[in-house]
Phi, psi and omega in degrees: 000140172294134175283338187205146172260129181233138180205141176229121180255146166251164183266100184246087175241088188311321185295328170292317178302306182304312179303312179295322178297317178299316182292322184300312183305308185299312175294334169297310173303321182288322184287315175305314179304310193276317183279317191272306183272359177066019170262127183299142182263106181092169187282333175235087190288136173286162174303153179307316180294334178285316172310312181292323172291322172304311182303312181298320174303319181286331177289326176291327180286320177299322179297311180305311183296323187282333179283344182298117174234152176236116179254128179233134178224134182226135170214197184292338177283323183157202182249127177243135175209156177211135170255085189288127018255004182294323180258126184287329182238158175295140176261154178227134174238118178283150176300329181296336178284344187254147177256341179207144175213110189208160178278148177213156169283151174206167173230117183298323179290313186276327176276327186238359178075014177141209183245162176114212170271114194238146176249125180259201182269180175301327180285324183264334183078195179265164182218149168233115177207174182231170178298325183297334187299140179283195182265015171229146184214170182277102179273130174242139179235122183279159181301328185278358171105348178300148183238140172215129174253131175252121178286155180217146177269355186233056183304315181299315178300311184292319180296324178288326172306306176306320179297310188298314186282331172300315182292309181286321182273354181053041177281155178263067178237148181247000000 
């Protein structure tokens, strides 16, 4: 038996990366033109420190977008997940807290309004997923009725692992 399911997903929304990268290029051009070549950028040029500050903020935003990760680890003890950089620590869900855990198809845009840490309806519950997640995820139903869906880019592998762990560890998950 595989003892653990591990997955790391990245947040790959190319249009966001492209937009921020384009703004970075524009402000780098403005900085070179205004600070190095001595030509004011635009008809009403911003002060040099403002151009530099905006460029630093854009670089930080680009780094932030590139650094987003969803870490998922599942074993006989339960489910561990962390949505970096939003979760400072790994979150843990024991199998004892759940009444059900199963794979299901979902539409991130229609059910949750997008990707990331999402609040859905009472019918769908909350979700944690990335743009890399496939259209199937791990649906968790807690004993008190709360729902959480964790997206995965490896739905078939995760489903096989859940079947395996359910059989071998005698967990009561579906």
